[in-house]
Backbone bond lengths (Angstrom), bond angles and torsions (degrees), N, CA, C in turn:
res aa  C-N    CA-C-N  psi(-1)  N-CA   C-N-CA  omega(-1)  CA-C   N-CA-C  phi
1 M - - - 1.448 - - 1.523 108.17 -
2 D 1.325 116.47 138.14 1.453 121.89 -177.99 1.527 109.60 -86.26
3 T 1.329 115.76 145.81 1.455 122.05 -177.68 1.521 109.60 -123.23
4 L 1.326 115.76 138.09 1.462 121.89 173.56 1.515 107.61 -100.99
5 L 1.327 115.69 126.44 1.461 121.62 176.91 1.515 108.30 -102.66
6 V 1.324 116.72 131.52 1.459 122.18 179.36 1.523 107.97 -114.22
7 F 1.331 114.96 121.64 1.459 121.73 179.50 1.523 109.37 -116.08
8 A 1.317 116.58 137.47 1.463 121.16 168.51 1.520 105.77 -88.88
9 L 1.323 116.71 133.45 1.460 120.07 176.74 1.522 108.20 -91.58
10 N 1.308 115.88 132.83 1.455 120.77 -173.64 1.520 113.28 -84.94
11 D 1.317 118.67 -8.47 1.456 123.77 175.44 1.526 108.16 -129.92
12 E 1.351 116.53 148.88 1.457 119.37 175.23 1.523 108.63 -70.74
13 T 1.331 115.88 139.66 1.463 119.55 -177.94 1.518 113.40 -109.12
14 N 1.345 117.24 -21.02 1.469 121.81 -174.05 1.523 111.19 56.13
15 V 1.339 116.28 32.11 1.467 122.52 -180.00 1.516 107.99 -120.71
16 R 1.315 114.91 139.23 1.457 121.21 172.03 1.517 106.83 -124.61
17 H 1.313 115.89 118.37 1.461 121.56 178.62 1.517 106.11 -136.45
18 T 1.335 115.72 98.11 1.457 120.97 -176.75 1.525 108.49 -131.58
19 Y 1.321 115.99 174.80 1.464 119.59 175.72 1.529 109.68 -61.45
20 L 1.336 116.71 -35.25 1.461 120.69 179.61 1.532 111.26 -68.53
21 T 1.331 118.03 -46.00 1.470 118.95 -179.27 1.526 111.00 -64.56
22 R 1.335 117.44 -34.97 1.469 119.50 177.04 1.522 110.66 -67.72
23 A 1.335 117.38 -38.85 1.460 120.86 178.65 1.525 110.75 -65.04
24 Q 1.334 116.80 -28.41 1.462 121.38 178.89 1.533 111.65 -86.05
25 G 1.322 117.33 1.76 1.454 121.27 175.84 1.518 115.46 93.88
26 D 1.317 118.30 1.48 1.466 120.84 178.17 1.527 109.09 -84.01
27 E 1.293 116.39 116.01 1.464 120.88 179.05 1.521 109.32 -113.61
28 E 1.301 116.68 120.02 1.460 122.48 175.49 1.523 109.01 -98.79
29 T 1.296 115.96 143.50 1.462 119.54 171.56 1.522 107.08 -105.58
30 F 1.278 115.58 141.89 1.454 121.06 -177.79 1.527 108.93 -114.45
31 E 1.291 114.07 82.74 1.465 119.00 -178.33 1.530 111.49 -59.84
32 G 1.328 117.38 -44.68 1.454 119.64 -174.25 1.512 115.16 -100.93
33 L 1.315 118.20 2.04 1.466 120.22 -173.95 1.525 112.56 -62.49
34 A 1.309 117.61 -42.26 1.472 119.87 178.78 1.531 110.21 -60.82
35 A 1.322 116.77 -40.95 1.468 120.25 178.64 1.524 110.85 -66.86
36 W 1.343 117.45 -39.13 1.460 120.39 177.86 1.519 110.72 -57.80
37 L 1.339 115.87 -38.48 1.460 120.69 -175.70 1.523 113.12 -93.20
38 G 1.325 117.40 -7.05 1.463 121.01 178.55 1.513 113.04 70.68
39 V 1.344 117.39 38.14 1.459 122.30 178.08 1.523 108.82 -126.04
40 S 1.337 116.74 166.84 1.462 120.22 -178.13 1.523 112.72 -73.77
41 H 1.338 117.79 -33.22 1.462 121.15 178.84 1.527 110.01 -160.43
42 V 1.344 115.18 163.18 1.462 122.04 177.77 1.523 107.21 -134.63
43 D 1.331 116.23 130.23 1.464 121.19 175.04 1.524 107.86 -82.22
44 P 1.345 118.63 109.58 1.465 120.48 -175.38 1.528 113.56 -66.34
45 G 1.327 118.68 -12.27 1.457 121.39 177.50 1.516 113.52 -71.52
46 H 1.320 117.16 -13.54 1.468 121.71 -179.60 1.524 111.17 -120.28
47 V 1.328 115.17 32.30 1.457 121.15 -176.42 1.521 109.23 -129.81
48 E 1.315 115.92 140.36 1.460 121.48 169.55 1.520 107.71 -128.65
49 L 1.328 115.41 133.42 1.459 121.68 178.32 1.526 106.24 -135.93
50 F 1.333 116.62 124.33 1.461 119.92 -178.06 1.522 109.51 -164.76
51 P 1.344 116.66 159.68 1.463 119.55 172.55 1.532 109.09 -73.26
52 I 1.302 116.41 137.81 1.466 120.40 -179.15 1.525 110.44 -60.09
53 S 1.325 117.45 -27.81 1.464 120.19 179.59 1.529 111.86 -61.66
54 D 1.336 118.68 -21.16 1.467 121.76 177.25 1.529 112.29 -63.80
55 L 1.322 117.25 -19.34 1.465 120.52 -179.15 1.521 112.37 -77.44
56 G 1.324 117.58 -11.45 1.460 120.49 -179.06 1.513 110.52 63.51
57 P 1.345 117.25 -131.17 1.465 119.38 -177.43 1.535 113.83 -76.62
58 M 1.324 117.18 -10.93 1.465 119.87 -179.64 1.530 109.84 -75.61
59 S 1.323 116.56 136.91 1.467 119.81 177.46 1.534 109.34 -80.37
60 L 1.319 115.82 159.83 1.467 120.08 179.17 1.524 110.77 -63.47
61 S 1.326 117.90 -37.40 1.467 119.45 179.65 1.527 110.78 -65.25
62 E 1.343 117.50 -37.56 1.462 120.11 176.43 1.523 110.53 -64.68
63 Y 1.330 115.89 -41.25 1.464 119.49 -179.18 1.525 111.46 -62.75
64 V 1.322 117.71 -49.63 1.468 118.78 -177.54 1.524 111.09 -67.70
65 A 1.330 117.53 -31.88 1.469 119.62 177.21 1.520 110.42 -63.13
66 Q 1.326 116.91 -42.63 1.455 120.56 -177.84 1.523 112.16 -79.15
67 A 1.312 117.69 -42.94 1.458 120.93 -174.10 1.521 113.11 -78.77
68 Y 1.327 117.67 -28.71 1.462 120.48 -173.57 1.526 113.90 -119.34
69 D 1.321 118.68 0.84 1.462 121.30 176.78 1.534 111.00 53.26
70 I 1.309 114.86 60.26 1.466 122.41 -176.58 1.530 110.02 -79.27
71 E 1.310 115.62 143.24 1.472 121.15 174.92 1.530 108.35 -57.48
72 P 1.334 118.50 133.66 1.474 120.91 -177.55 1.529 113.33 -56.67
73 W 1.320 118.22 -39.17 1.464 119.82 -179.61 1.524 111.20 -64.40
74 A 1.331 117.99 -31.06 1.467 120.82 179.57 1.525 110.25 -67.60
75 L 1.321 117.02 -36.54 1.466 119.79 177.52 1.519 111.41 -71.22
76 N 1.328 116.92 -32.47 1.465 119.15 176.16 1.522 109.98 -61.44
77 D 1.329 116.49 -38.48 1.463 120.98 -178.52 1.526 112.66 -76.32
78 S 1.336 118.57 -34.97 1.460 122.18 -170.00 1.522 115.28 -113.61
79 G 1.313 118.41 -9.82 1.462 121.62 -172.55 1.516 114.85 -55.71
80 Q 1.320 118.24 -44.66 1.469 120.76 -178.33 1.529 111.17 -66.05
81 R 1.335 117.48 -39.92 1.472 120.21 178.10 1.524 110.42 -62.95
82 L 1.347 116.33 -42.18 1.464 119.47 -179.90 1.519 110.95 -63.57
83 N 1.325 116.76 -44.14 1.461 120.52 -176.24 1.522 113.06 -71.68
84 A 1.313 117.66 -15.87 1.462 120.87 178.60 1.538 111.67 -85.87
85 L 1.325 117.58 -10.41 1.465 120.23 -177.44 1.516 111.73 -69.86
86 E 1.320 114.94 149.59 1.455 123.12 173.31 1.519 107.20 -134.66
87 G 1.318 116.46 162.99 1.464 119.91 178.46 1.517 111.25 86.19
88 D 1.325 115.94 -145.39 1.463 121.75 -176.91 1.524 110.52 -94.24
89 V 1.324 114.02 148.07 1.459 120.70 -179.94 1.525 108.56 -129.02
90 L 1.308 115.60 148.23 1.456 122.84 177.97 1.523 107.49 -122.81
91 L 1.335 116.09 121.16 1.462 122.21 178.19 1.520 107.04 -110.95
92 V 1.324 116.87 124.24 1.457 121.67 -175.87 1.517 109.65 -134.69
93 R 1.324 115.84 126.94 1.466 118.84 171.01 1.524 106.84 -73.62
94 E 1.301 116.57 132.89 1.464 121.71 -174.34 1.528 112.44 -55.26
95 Q 1.337 116.75 -32.89 1.464 120.58 -179.52 1.529 112.21 -65.21
96 A 1.335 118.18 -14.91 1.458 122.08 -178.95 1.519 112.65 -82.83
97 L 1.318 116.98 -7.20 1.462 120.84 -174.68 1.518 111.57 -99.21
98 G 1.315 114.77 140.05 1.460 121.23 174.06 1.517 109.49 -89.49
99 G 1.316 117.01 73.37 1.458 122.26 179.58 1.516 111.34 119.49
100 S 1.329 114.90 177.67 1.464 120.99 178.01 1.523 109.24 -81.27
101 P 1.326 117.38 131.40 1.458 118.93 -176.21 1.525 113.04 -71.02
102 T 1.299 114.85 138.20 1.461 123.19 169.73 1.523 105.48 -132.96
103 P 1.352 116.34 82.36 1.459 120.08 -171.28 1.518 113.57 -61.83
104 G 1.344 113.32 145.84 1.456 120.94 175.69 1.517 110.14 -86.62
105 P 1.319 117.34 -162.71 1.469 120.51 -176.31 1.531 113.96 -69.70
106 Q 1.322 118.72 -13.17 1.468 121.05 -178.74 1.525 112.86 -77.73
107 A 1.329 117.89 -23.70 1.464 121.18 -174.11 1.526 110.72 -136.50
108 T 1.330 115.24 146.69 1.463 121.55 177.05 1.521 108.03 -126.16
109 L 1.330 116.64 125.61 1.460 120.81 177.53 1.529 108.86 -70.89
110 I 1.325 115.94 121.85 1.465 121.90 -179.22 1.522 111.00 -100.01
111 A 1.331 116.88 -41.06 1.462 119.67 -176.21 1.522 110.29 -156.23
112 A 1.324 115.15 149.02 1.463 123.67 170.32 1.521 105.14 -125.76
113 M 1.343 115.93 112.23 1.464 120.20 -172.29 1.519 110.71 -120.59
114 Q 1.333 115.11 136.07 1.456 121.05 178.40 1.522 110.05 -72.64
115 M 1.320 115.51 135.81 1.454 121.58 175.91 1.523 108.39 -95.58
116 I 1.321 115.81 149.36 1.460 120.62 177.72 1.522 107.86 -72.05
117 T 1.314 116.28 129.93 1.457 120.17 176.99 1.516 108.78 -118.02
118 P 1.324 116.84 140.81 1.458 119.60 -178.22 1.527 111.19 -68.13
119 D 1.329 115.42 150.26 1.458 121.86 177.50 1.525 107.99 -98.86
120 H 1.321 116.32 107.75 1.459 121.42 -179.88 1.528 111.75 -104.39
121 S 1.329 116.73 18.14 1.458 119.97 -173.63 1.527 113.09 -77.71
122 M 1.310 119.04 -17.52 1.455 124.25 -177.89 1.529 111.70 63.55
123 T 1.337 117.31 24.69 1.456 119.54 175.74 1.516 108.59 -69.61
124 G 1.274 117.13 148.16 1.453 121.95 -179.21 1.520 112.26 99.25
125 L 1.323 117.87 -11.32 1.462 120.16 175.94 1.523 107.89 -88.88
126 A 1.302 115.63 135.66 1.463 120.08 177.61 1.525 108.81 -73.14
127 P 1.344 118.80 148.58 1.462 120.65 179.14 1.522 112.95 -53.88
128 A 1.342 118.92 -34.23 1.465 121.16 179.28 1.521 111.05 -64.51
129 D 1.323 117.14 -28.83 1.460 120.63 179.61 1.524 111.65 -69.40
130 L 1.324 117.21 -21.10 1.456 121.33 -177.20 1.521 112.60 -101.29
131 S 1.335 117.26 1.03 1.466 119.65 -176.86 1.518 110.76 -77.83
132 P 1.359 117.16 147.92 1.462 119.15 178.06 1.519 110.37 -65.14
133 A 1.311 116.45 152.19 1.457 120.96 177.44 1.525 109.28 -67.13
134 D 1.342 116.50 151.96 1.460 121.08 -177.59 1.527 112.63 -62.51
135 D 1.326 116.79 -27.79 1.463 119.84 -177.10 1.526 113.01 -87.66
136 G 1.330 117.38 10.26 1.457 121.02 -179.98 1.520 112.76 81.96
137 G 1.314 117.04 3.99 1.464 121.60 -179.84 1.520 110.60 -78.29
138 P 1.330 116.61 -164.91 1.467 120.09 -178.53 1.520 111.93 -66.67
139 A 1.321 115.50 162.23 1.463 121.42 -179.62 1.517 110.39 -60.93
140 N 1.316 115.43 151.39 1.454 122.69 -178.99 1.527 108.58 -87.38
141 L 1.327 117.72 88.08 1.460 121.55 178.55 1.519 107.72 -95.39
142 T 1.317 115.21 106.51 1.458 118.99 -177.88 1.515 109.00 -90.02
143 T 1.318 115.13 147.44 1.460 120.72 176.36 1.508 108.16 -131.94
144 A 1.305 115.33 157.15 1.460 120.35 178.18 1.519 108.93 -71.56
145 P 1.327 117.47 144.45 1.468 119.23 178.06 1.523 110.66 -63.93
146 R 1.327 115.75 144.81 1.450 120.91 179.92 1.517 109.88 -74.42
147 Q 1.311 116.26 136.14 1.450 121.53 179.51 1.520 109.66 -83.70
148 A 1.337 117.03 133.73 1.459 120.91 176.38 1.521 108.30 -72.57
149 D 1.322 116.46 136.88 1.454 120.06 -178.55 1.521 112.90 -102.88
150 G 1.326 117.91 5.69 1.453 120.76 177.40 1.516 113.33 93.82
151 S 1.324 118.22 -16.04 1.463 119.45 -177.69 1.522 110.87 -68.91
152 N 1.332 118.69 -33.35 1.464 120.65 177.62 1.527 110.69 -66.70
153 R 1.319 116.25 -39.48 1.453 121.08 178.49 1.527 110.51 -62.83
154 F 1.323 116.96 -42.20 1.460 121.57 179.08 1.528 110.44 -62.23
155 L 1.333 117.73 -44.61 1.459 120.80 179.22 1.521 111.74 -63.37
156 L 1.304 117.64 -38.79 1.459 121.20 178.30 1.528 110.81 -63.63
157 I 1.318 117.21 -46.45 1.464 121.13 -179.76 1.525 110.21 -65.36
158 A 1.333 118.04 -42.68 1.460 121.10 179.14 1.520 110.44 -62.84
159 G 1.314 117.88 -39.73 1.463 121.84 178.04 1.514 111.97 -64.50
160 L 1.330 116.86 -41.65 1.466 120.94 178.35 1.526 111.15 -64.26
161 I 1.319 117.12 -42.41 1.467 120.63 178.89 1.524 110.21 -64.39
162 F 1.327 117.27 -44.39 1.459 121.49 178.71 1.528 110.59 -60.91
163 G 1.329 116.93 -43.60 1.461 121.08 178.30 1.517 111.98 -62.14
164 A 1.318 116.99 -40.64 1.465 120.81 178.91 1.525 110.47 -64.34
165 I 1.323 117.00 -40.43 1.470 120.54 178.62 1.527 110.59 -64.18
166 V 1.314 118.07 -43.13 1.461 121.97 178.88 1.521 109.87 -62.00
167 L 1.323 117.57 -45.64 1.468 120.57 178.56 1.523 111.89 -62.32
168 L 1.335 117.49 -39.72 1.452 121.48 178.56 1.529 110.27 -63.80
169 C 1.331 116.86 -43.55 1.479 120.52 179.18 1.518 110.53 -63.59
170 L 1.314 118.67 -41.83 1.461 121.82 178.25 1.522 110.97 -63.87
171 W 1.327 117.78 -41.67 1.456 121.72 179.54 1.530 110.38 -63.37
172 L 1.366 116.08 -41.29 1.460 119.75 179.42 1.531 111.51 -66.59
173 L 1.307 117.71 -36.52 1.465 121.49 179.17 1.518 111.79 -69.60
174 L 1.284 117.38 -34.32 1.472 120.67 -177.25 1.519 113.29 -83.68
175 T 1.317 119.22 -15.74 1.469 121.28 -179.66 1.493 111.94 -102.38
């Protein structure tokens, strides 16, 4: 399971290194970041560093929930601490670190939160569902039928009413 580590930075850095800044072509190098965190190296592709004020009205807990798909129970435990932070924040996926972090005076570990990871194990499928088709075709993967939620019925009725109104208007124009 992947973990997101949230560090409060104890000094202002005037650095913004986010997924957005990288997409815009801004590449920051972090010469001292590994030393700040007490690890051998840090993969900057899995790091975000920015002032919390950049989030505007969004809270830090809302941001990490949306951007990192955090387990809901982890936010229940850490949400208030995250929202109380001010200044610069460093978000690091644990897999980006060369070792276990032992931060120095520049950074303080605020939270370590589990991220939701997809289940690709295919558990719950019966062995017959995974057997090849008798004709040598693809495997017979059965799925449960999708339940109608009523929205299709509403669209059908709305379309019929609209059609009736159009026909009525045409009849009135022609007579």
